[in-house]
Structure formats: C-alpha cells, structure tokens
C-alpha positions as CSV (number, residue, x, y, z in Angstrom):
1,M,-158.3,80.4,46.7
2,R,-154.6,80.0,47.5
3,V,-152.4,82.8,46.7
4,A,-148.6,82.4,46.2
5,K,-146.3,84.2,48.5
6,I,-143.7,86.4,46.7
7,I,-140.4,87.5,47.5
8,S,-138.7,89.9,45.1
9,L,-135.4,91.0,44.4
10,I,-134.4,93.2,41.6
11,V,-131.0,92.8,40.0
12,L,-129.5,95.4,37.5
13,L,-126.8,94.1,35.3
14,I,-125.1,96.2,32.6
15,I,-123.4,94.2,30.1
16,T,-120.8,95.7,27.7
17,G,-119.0,94.3,24.9
18,T,-121.9,92.1,23.9
19,G,-121.6,93.1,20.2
20,Y,-125.2,94.6,20.5
21,G,-124.4,97.9,22.3
22,Q,-127.3,96.9,24.6
23,D,-127.9,96.7,28.4
24,V,-129.4,93.8,30.2
25,F,-132.1,94.3,32.9
26,S,-132.8,91.2,35.1
27,D,-135.6,90.9,37.7
28,I,-135.3,87.8,40.1
29,N,-138.4,86.7,42.1
30,T,-139.6,83.6,43.9
31,L,-143.0,82.1,44.5
32,T,-144.4,79.3,46.7
33,I,-147.6,77.6,47.3
34,P,-148.8,74.9,49.4
35,A,-149.3,71.5,47.5
36,E,-151.5,69.5,50.0
37,G,-154.0,67.4,48.2
38,K,-152.2,68.3,44.8
39,I,-150.5,66.0,42.2
40,I,-150.3,68.1,39.0
41,L,-148.5,71.2,38.1
42,E,-149.8,72.9,34.7
43,I,-147.4,75.1,33.1
44,R,-148.5,77.7,30.4
45,T,-146.2,80.2,28.7
46,P,-146.9,82.7,25.8
47,Q,-145.8,82.2,22.1
48,N,-143.9,85.5,22.1
49,L,-141.6,84.8,25.0
50,R,-138.5,82.5,25.4
51,C,-139.2,80.5,28.7
52,D,-136.3,78.2,29.8
53,I,-138.0,75.6,32.3
54,L,-136.1,73.2,34.7
55,V,-138.5,71.2,37.0
56,E,-137.1,69.1,39.8
57,T,-138.4,67.5,42.8
58,H,-137.7,68.2,46.8
59,A,-139.0,66.9,49.9
60,K,-141.3,69.6,50.7
61,N,-144.9,69.5,50.1
62,T,-144.9,72.9,48.3
63,V,-144.3,73.9,44.7
64,D,-141.3,76.7,44.9
65,I,-140.3,78.8,42.0
66,E,-137.3,81.1,41.3
67,Y,-137.6,82.9,38.2
68,R,-135.4,85.5,36.5
69,K,-137.1,87.9,34.0
70,W,-134.5,89.6,31.6
71,A,-134.3,91.8,28.8
72,R,-131.6,93.2,26.8
73,A,-132.4,96.5,25.2
74,K,-130.7,99.8,24.1
75,S,-131.2,101.2,27.6
76,L,-132.1,99.9,31.1
77,D,-135.3,101.8,31.2
78,R,-136.4,100.1,28.2
79,G,-135.5,96.9,29.5
80,K,-137.4,97.3,32.8
81,R,-140.5,98.4,30.8
82,F,-140.2,95.2,28.8
83,V,-139.8,93.1,32.0
84,N,-142.7,94.8,33.8
85,L,-144.9,93.5,30.8
86,I,-144.3,90.0,32.0
87,E,-146.7,88.6,34.6
88,I,-146.3,85.2,36.5
89,Q,-148.9,83.6,38.3
90,L,-148.9,80.5,40.6
91,D,-152.3,79.4,41.8
92,D,-154.8,76.6,42.1
93,K,-156.7,77.6,39.0
94,S,-155.8,74.3,37.2
95,R,-158.2,72.5,35.0
96,D,-157.9,69.8,37.3
97,K,-159.0,69.9,40.9
98,Q,-155.9,68.1,42.0
99,G,-153.8,70.5,40.2
100,L,-151.8,73.8,40.6
101,R,-151.2,76.2,37.7
102,L,-148.0,78.2,36.8
103,K,-149.2,80.7,34.1
104,V,-146.9,83.1,32.3
105,L,-148.5,86.2,30.5
106,A,-147.2,88.8,28.1
107,P,-148.9,91.2,25.7
108,T,-150.3,89.8,22.5
109,K,-148.6,92.3,20.6
110,A,-145.4,92.8,22.6
111,P,-143.1,95.7,21.9
112,W,-139.9,93.5,21.5
113,E,-141.5,91.4,18.7
114,G,-139.7,92.3,15.4
115,T,-136.8,93.7,16.8
116,D,-133.3,92.4,17.8
117,Y,-133.9,92.9,21.4
118,G,-133.5,90.0,23.7
119,I,-136.1,89.1,26.3
120,G,-136.8,85.9,28.3
121,L,-137.7,84.2,31.4
122,D,-135.9,81.5,33.4
123,L,-137.9,79.1,35.5
124,D,-136.3,77.1,38.4
125,I,-139.2,74.8,39.8
126,K,-139.3,72.5,42.7
127,V,-142.4,70.3,43.1
128,P,-143.2,67.3,45.4
129,E,-141.9,63.8,44.3
130,N,-144.2,62.0,42.0
131,F,-145.9,65.0,40.7
132,I,-147.5,65.1,37.1
133,I,-146.0,67.8,34.9
134,N,-148.3,69.1,32.2
135,S,-146.4,71.9,30.2
136,H,-147.5,73.9,27.1
137,S,-144.9,76.0,25.8
138,S,-143.8,77.7,22.5
139,Y,-140.2,78.6,22.7
140,G,-137.3,77.6,25.2
141,A,-135.5,74.6,26.7
142,I,-137.3,72.2,29.0
143,E,-135.6,70.0,31.5
144,L,-137.7,67.8,33.7
145,I,-135.8,65.6,36.4
146,G,-138.2,63.5,38.4
147,P,-139.2,61.1,40.1
148,F,-142.4,62.1,38.4
149,K,-145.7,60.1,38.2
150,G,-146.2,61.3,34.4
151,T,-145.3,64.1,32.2
152,E,-146.9,65.8,29.1
153,V,-145.0,68.3,27.2
154,Y,-145.8,70.5,24.1
155,N,-143.1,72.6,22.7
156,E,-142.3,74.2,19.4
157,Y,-138.6,75.5,19.6
158,G,-136.1,74.3,22.2
159,S,-134.6,71.0,23.6
160,I,-136.5,68.8,25.9
161,E,-134.8,66.6,28.5
162,I,-136.9,64.1,30.6
163,E,-135.5,61.8,33.3
164,N,-137.0,59.6,35.8
165,V,-140.7,59.1,34.9
166,K,-142.9,56.4,36.1
167,G,-146.2,56.7,34.4
168,A,-147.7,58.2,31.2
169,L,-144.9,60.1,29.0
170,V,-146.2,62.4,26.1
171,V,-144.1,64.8,24.2
172,K,-145.3,66.6,21.0
173,A,-143.0,69.1,19.5
174,S,-141.6,70.5,16.2
175,Y,-138.1,72.0,16.5
176,S,-137.2,70.3,19.8
177,Q,-134.4,67.8,20.3
178,V,-135.9,65.2,22.8
179,E,-133.7,63.1,25.2
180,L,-135.2,60.5,27.5
181,L,-133.5,58.6,30.5
182,D,-135.0,56.3,33.2
183,I,-138.6,56.0,32.1
184,E,-141.2,53.4,32.8
185,G,-144.7,53.5,31.3
186,T,-146.5,54.4,28.2
187,V,-144.5,56.5,25.7
188,L,-145.5,58.8,22.9
189,I,-142.8,60.9,21.4
190,E,-143.5,63.2,18.2
191,T,-141.1,65.8,16.9
192,Q,-140.6,67.0,13.4
193,Y,-137.2,68.7,12.8
194,E,-134.9,67.4,15.4
195,G,-133.9,63.9,16.7
196,I,-134.9,61.5,19.5
197,S,-132.8,59.6,21.9
198,G,-133.9,57.4,24.8
199,E,-132.1,55.1,27.3
200,D,-133.2,52.8,30.2
201,I,-136.9,52.8,29.1
202,T,-139.4,50.1,30.2
203,I,-142.5,50.4,27.9
204,T,-145.9,49.2,29.4
205,D,-149.2,49.0,27.8
206,G,-148.6,48.9,24.1
207,P,-145.8,50.1,22.0
208,G,-143.4,52.9,22.6
209,I,-143.9,55.6,19.7
210,F,-140.8,57.5,18.7
211,E,-141.5,59.5,15.4
212,T,-139.8,62.6,13.8
213,S,-139.6,63.5,10.3
214,Y,-136.2,64.9,9.8
215,G,-134.0,63.8,12.8
216,P,-132.2,60.7,13.9
217,V,-133.8,58.2,16.3
218,N,-131.2,56.6,18.8
219,L,-132.8,54.0,21.3
220,K,-130.9,51.8,23.8
221,K,-131.7,49.6,26.9
222,I,-135.3,49.2,26.1
223,I,-137.7,46.8,27.3
224,G,-141.1,46.4,25.8
225,S,-142.3,46.8,22.0
226,V,-141.0,49.9,20.0
227,E,-142.0,51.8,17.0
228,A,-139.4,54.2,15.6
229,Y,-140.3,56.4,12.4
230,T,-138.3,59.1,10.8
231,G,-138.2,60.5,7.3
232,Y,-134.7,61.8,6.5
233,G,-132.7,60.6,9.7
234,P,-130.9,57.4,10.6
235,I,-132.2,55.0,13.3
236,N,-129.9,53.5,15.6
237,V,-131.0,50.9,18.1
238,S,-129.3,48.5,20.6
239,D,-130.2,46.4,23.6
240,I,-133.9,46.2,22.9
241,D,-136.0,43.3,24.3
242,A,-139.7,43.4,23.1
243,G,-140.2,39.7,24.2
244,T,-142.9,38.4,21.8
245,G,-143.8,42.0,20.9
246,S,-142.8,43.8,17.8
247,I,-139.9,46.3,16.9
248,V,-140.8,48.5,14.1
249,L,-138.0,50.7,12.4
250,T,-139.0,52.7,9.4
251,T,-137.1,55.5,7.6
252,S,-136.9,56.4,3.9
253,Y,-133.4,58.0,3.1
254,S,-131.0,56.9,5.9
255,P,-129.6,53.8,7.2
256,V,-130.9,51.4,9.9
257,K,-128.5,50.0,12.4
258,A,-129.6,47.7,15.1
259,E,-127.7,45.4,17.6
260,N,-128.7,43.0,20.3
261,I,-132.5,43.1,19.6
262,T,-135.3,40.7,20.4
263,G,-138.8,40.4,19.1
264,E,-140.8,40.6,15.8
265,I,-138.9,42.8,13.6
266,I,-140.4,45.1,11.0
267,C,-137.8,47.2,9.4
268,K,-138.1,49.4,6.1
269,T,-136.1,52.0,4.3
270,S,-135.7,52.8,0.6
271,Y,-132.2,54.3,0.0
272,G,-130.3,53.5,3.1
273,P,-128.5,50.2,4.1
274,I,-129.9,47.8,6.9
275,N,-127.2,46.4,9.3
276,M,-128.2,44.0,12.2
277,E,-126.2,42.0,14.4
278,N,-127.2,39.7,17.2
279,I,-130.8,39.4,16.2
280,R,-133.4,37.2,18.0
281,L,-136.9,36.5,16.4
282,T,-139.3,35.5,18.8
283,G,-142.8,35.5,17.2
284,G,-145.0,36.5,14.3
285,M,-143.6,37.4,10.9
286,S,-140.5,39.6,10.8
287,K,-140.2,41.7,7.5
288,I,-137.1,43.5,6.4
289,E,-137.1,45.6,3.2
290,T,-135.0,48.4,1.4
291,K,-134.7,49.0,-2.5
292,Y,-131.1,50.8,-3.0
293,A,-128.9,49.5,-0.6
294,P,-127.4,46.4,1.0
295,I,-129.0,44.4,3.8
296,N,-126.8,42.7,6.2
297,I,-128.2,40.8,9.0
298,A,-126.7,38.2,11.6
299,I,-129.5,36.2,13.2
300,N,-128.8,34.2,16.6
301,N,-132.1,32.7,17.0
302,I,-135.0,32.4,14.6
303,N,-137.3,30.4,17.1
304,D,-139.8,28.7,14.8
305,T,-140.8,32.1,13.4
306,Q,-141.2,33.6,9.7
307,L,-138.8,36.0,8.2
308,L,-139.3,37.9,4.9
309,I,-136.4,40.0,3.5
310,N,-137.1,41.9,0.2
311,N,-134.4,44.1,-2.0
312,I,-134.5,45.4,-5.3
313,Y,-131.2,47.0,-6.5
314,N,-128.6,45.5,-4.1
315,S,-127.8,42.5,-2.2
316,I,-128.9,40.5,0.9
317,N,-126.5,39.0,3.1
318,V,-127.7,36.7,6.1
319,F,-125.6,34.9,8.6
320,F,-127.2,32.3,10.7
321,E,-126.4,30.0,13.5
322,S,-125.3,26.4,12.3
323,D,-128.1,24.5,13.7
324,I,-130.9,26.6,12.0
325,S,-134.0,24.8,11.2
326,A,-135.9,26.5,8.5
327,K,-137.7,26.2,5.2
328,L,-135.8,28.5,2.7
329,L,-137.3,30.3,-0.3
330,L,-134.8,32.3,-2.2
331,A,-135.3,34.0,-5.4
332,V,-133.5,36.6,-7.5
333,D,-134.0,38.2,-10.8
334,E,-132.1,37.5,-14.1
335,G,-128.5,38.1,-13.7
336,G,-128.7,37.7,-10.0
337,K,-127.0,35.2,-7.9
338,I,-127.7,32.8,-4.7
339,H,-124.8,31.5,-2.7
340,T,-125.2,29.4,0.5
341,Q,-122.4,28.3,2.8
342,G,-121.9,26.4,6.1
343,F,-124.9,24.4,6.3
344,S,-126.6,21.6,4.1
345,I,-129.9,22.1,2.3
346,K,-132.2,19.5,1.1
347,P,-133.4,21.2,-2.2
348,I,-137.1,21.0,-3.3
349,T,-137.1,23.4,-6.4
350,M,-133.5,24.7,-7.7
351,D,-132.7,26.6,-10.9
352,K,-130.8,29.5,-11.8
353,T,-132.8,32.1,-10.1
354,R,-134.8,30.2,-7.4
355,L,-134.0,27.8,-4.6
356,V,-136.7,26.2,-2.3
357,G,-135.2,23.8,0.3
358,I,-135.1,22.5,3.7
359,V,-132.5,22.9,6.5
360,G,-132.8,20.8,9.6
361,D,-136.3,20.1,10.4
362,G,-137.7,23.0,8.5
363,R,-139.5,24.5,11.7
364,S,-139.0,28.2,10.6
365,K,-139.9,29.9,7.2
366,I,-137.2,32.2,5.6
367,E,-138.1,33.9,2.5
368,L,-135.5,36.1,0.5
369,N,-136.4,38.0,-2.5
370,I,-134.4,40.3,-5.0
371,D,-136.6,41.9,-7.7
372,G,-133.9,43.6,-9.5
373,I,-129.9,43.4,-9.6
374,G,-128.4,41.8,-6.6
375,E,-127.1,38.7,-4.8
376,I,-128.5,36.4,-2.0
377,N,-125.7,35.1,0.3
378,I,-126.5,32.9,3.3
379,K,-123.7,31.7,5.5
380,S,-123.6,30.0,8.9
381,K,-121.7,31.7,11.6
C-alpha cells in the first residue's frame, strides 16, 4: 500500500478583536503520494466539519496536498484539542483500482458541535492533468480548475466552481451556488436553494440538465441541447445553438429571457413574462406557454417547423421576418383581439375571435391561442 509522505508545520495564531473573544489555533501540513497508473482522486469529508477545497492540476505525476486545520476557541489549548481530533488520510484505498483517496475524519459527536466555536479545514490539492475528481462533501466551498477528464461533486452547503472539464460532469447539491466555465461533455447539475450559471459549454450525448428549485439559471455560449428547470427563480439564456435538438426552459413564478438561441424550443412559466429575441426554430414542434404575463417573441427563422404559443390572461406579441411562409391559426376568447401588420394573409377562416390563413407558401405552422383575456399581435420586422 502506498503511504503519503508527511511534512508538518505548526502555526499558532492569536487573533484578538474578533468580536468573539476567542483564539485561533492553526496546523498546516503537506501530503504527497505517487500517481503512476492512477487517474481518479476520491475526496471524502465529514458532515460536521467545514472543508474548503481547491483542486488544480500540475505537471507532476503525484497528488500533492497542502492543508490547514484551524479552530477558533476560548483558548489555544482547546483549539489544539479540536484540531488534533481531525485526521487526514491520503492513500490508494479508493473504490476504483485506478484511484487514490483523500479522506478526512472527525468524531461522530465532535465537541465543537452545538457551540459558537469555529473549526474547519482548508485543502489545496494538486493532481496530474486530466484526472477525474470524485468529491463527496457536506459543508464548504469547492473550486475545481482543470483540465480534468471528468468531475462528480456532491455537496450540501457551500459554493461550487468548476472550470475546464472534458468528460462527464455531475453536480448534486442543496444549498450550493454552482458556476461552470469551459466544459465539454455530458452535464447534469442539480441544486435546490441556490442558482446555476454556465458559460462556454459544449454538451455531448444527450441534453445538458440544469435544475434548481429556488435559484436562477443563467446560461450563455452553449452548444448542444439544454434543459433548464427552476421553480421560483428566473431563467436567462443567450447564444445557445442546439442545432436540430431542443432547448427546454421551465419555471413557475419568474420570467424567462432568451436571446440568440437556435433549436426546438419548449418554454413554460405561469406567473412570469417570456421575452425572446433573435430566435431560430430548426425542427420539431416548439411550444411556448404562460398564463398571467405577456409573451414577446422575435423570430428570425422558423425553418419549416411548427410553433404553438398559449396564454390565458395576457397578450401574445410575435415578430417575424417579412418573408415568413406559414399557415396561421390564431384564436382569442370573447373580448380578445387579433392584430396583424406588415405581411399579407390569405384568409381561410376569419371571424371576431379566430383567424386561419396562409402567409407565403404556408410551409410552417404557427398556432397562437389566448383562452382568457388578451390580444394577439403579429408584426413583420
């Protein structure tokens, strides 16, 4: 079994004027282990200890770790006792034969639990390029800066930042803000009470999933199919090219804003407005729906596809290119109105609440419905 080499340095810091009347004891150490034949680092930390994790790559064929254990307590002796209860292991006991393991241990019922003492661990980790990182933590910030061949991160509390991954990316968290940059591969992001942001992402092998319950979703410069879900936060996306794939944007109580997106679009909210500009529909049947707010959409290209837009208690405003070719099916409820401007329609059926007609050659199909109070406005750009 490989055993990590340990170099230890004890640093004692007395901090006054903290507002707590407490001292800080700090213990700094380094660990290193050979990484020949290894491609995975497993990181495991306990539930009752804050662990801030930074993982970067280096040119060496080793895994090197500098860590700082610290405790803020009423005395240095008590802080030292707390720190000495934390054990850090770096070995080859990974579940995978090609892996190494970093394991942090703390007592199940630690003496600092339920007190106002502060205790934590800062981990600065260096791994060979194109390693796979598998991290299971409960509390603390996580920052991963590649190039990595894949990452899998589970965390409860603390921000998560991941950069430069080419491979499978999985993040599952609860109270973690997730930020992604320069990703290529499969993507699955799930958090609950914070937001998700991503930029420069190429998604392969199925749609990229970005899901939260209460936070916003902000995505830009994405290639590939995307599914973004949130319950109470807004969705803002731009510069997404799904080709002939789909872009799914779903929320309940917040607005959706999209700019310069290409693909089959599925967008749904209930209480927030939908605003889209520079939209190109490339295949399938796009569906856009809300209930209590306006829908404003500017479409550059509908490309022989189908578009269905539904609203109940507000208006639908759609802007097309002047050379649009589509069959139009427009319907409002009693008291609603239909307005068209900027292109000629050959009517098939027309009355106060319904218009069916052909624009151009009628290659695409556009259906707009308002089931309650509202207006349909169609204009050419």
